[in-house]
C-alpha positions as CSV (number, residue, x, y, z in Angstrom):
1,M,-4.2,-5.0,-16.7
2,A,-2.8,-1.6,-15.6
3,T,0.5,-1.4,-13.7
4,L,0.6,0.4,-10.5
5,K,3.2,2.8,-9.4
6,I,3.1,1.3,-5.8
7,R,4.4,-1.9,-5.2
8,R,4.7,-4.4,-2.3
9,D,6.9,-3.4,0.7
10,D,6.8,0.4,-0.2
11,Q,6.4,3.1,2.5
12,V,3.1,4.8,1.9
13,V,1.1,7.7,3.7
14,V,-2.6,8.0,3.6
15,I,-3.6,11.2,2.0
16,S,-7.6,10.8,2.5
17,G,-10.1,8.7,4.5
18,K,-10.2,7.8,8.2
19,D,-6.6,7.1,8.3
20,R,-5.4,10.1,7.0
21,G,-1.7,11.3,7.9
22,K,-0.9,7.5,8.9
23,T,2.1,5.6,7.2
24,G,2.5,2.0,6.6
25,K,4.1,-0.8,4.6
26,V,2.2,-2.1,1.6
27,L,1.4,-5.8,2.3
28,R,-0.5,-6.7,-0.8
29,V,-1.3,-5.1,-4.2
30,D,-4.4,-5.8,-6.5
31,P,-3.7,-4.0,-9.8
32,T,-7.0,-5.1,-11.5
33,K,-9.1,-3.4,-8.6
34,E,-6.5,-0.8,-8.0
35,R,-6.4,-1.5,-4.2
36,V,-3.5,-1.8,-1.8
37,W,-3.5,-3.4,1.6
38,V,-1.4,-1.4,4.0
39,E,0.0,-2.8,7.3
40,G,-2.0,-1.6,10.3
41,L,-4.1,0.5,8.3
42,N,-8.0,0.4,7.6
43,I,-8.5,-2.1,10.4
44,Q,-11.9,-3.7,10.1
45,K,-13.6,-6.3,12.4
46,R,-14.7,-9.3,11.1
47,H,-16.7,-12.2,12.8
48,Q,-15.4,-15.5,12.2
49,R,-17.0,-18.6,13.4
50,P,-15.0,-21.7,14.2
51,T,-14.6,-24.4,11.4
52,P,-13.6,-28.2,12.2
53,G,-10.2,-28.9,10.5
54,R,-9.1,-25.3,10.3
55,E,-6.7,-23.6,12.5
56,A,-8.0,-20.3,12.1
57,Q,-8.9,-18.4,15.0
58,A,-12.4,-18.1,15.9
59,G,-14.2,-15.0,17.3
60,V,-14.0,-11.0,16.3
61,I,-10.6,-10.7,14.4
62,E,-9.2,-7.4,13.1
63,R,-7.6,-7.3,9.7
64,E,-6.6,-4.8,7.1
65,A,-9.0,-4.1,4.5
66,P,-8.0,-2.7,1.0
67,I,-7.5,1.0,0.2
68,H,-7.8,2.5,-3.2
69,V,-4.5,3.5,-4.8
70,S,-5.5,6.9,-5.2
71,N,-5.9,7.4,-1.4
72,V,-2.3,6.8,-1.0
73,A,1.0,8.3,-1.6
74,L,4.4,7.0,-1.8
75,V,6.8,8.3,1.0
76,D,10.0,10.1,-0.3
77,P,12.9,8.3,1.1
78,K,15.0,11.4,1.7
79,D,12.5,13.6,3.6
80,G,9.7,11.5,4.6
81,K,7.0,13.2,3.0
82,P,4.3,12.2,0.4
83,T,5.5,12.2,-3.3
84,R,4.3,11.2,-6.7
85,V,6.1,8.6,-8.7
86,G,7.7,9.2,-12.1
87,I,8.8,6.6,-14.7
88,V,12.5,6.9,-16.1
89,R,14.1,4.7,-18.7
90,E,17.8,3.4,-18.2
91,D,19.4,1.0,-20.3
92,G,16.2,-0.5,-21.4
93,K,14.8,-0.8,-17.8
94,R,11.7,1.0,-16.3
95,L,12.8,2.6,-12.9
96,R,10.6,4.5,-10.5
97,V,11.7,7.9,-9.3
98,A,10.5,10.2,-6.4
99,K,9.2,13.4,-8.1
100,R,9.7,15.4,-4.8
101,S,13.4,14.6,-4.6
102,G,14.4,12.8,-7.9
103,S,15.7,9.9,-5.9
104,R,15.4,6.3,-7.2
105,L,12.9,3.9,-5.6
106,D,13.9,0.7,-7.1
């Protein structure tokens, strides 16, 4: 299983697709399928029928759909622009660094 450089609660910007240019917080990550769910982006409508015993809302619901990790870029904490992520090792730990500004992400 490959590790992704984007993690939950990271701020990302969509760089391609219907939501290009929008930013949001990563809600969930699936490393096996290389997908991320971003809050408020890639919204799709699903029809859900009422089921006895379940508290879920029935009708047409809107929820986030996954986006491939190659279509999002991490937001640089210094200037708010998209950046790539680099890995540096310090004291035996693996730390993420923004390539644009060199600032730490962890």
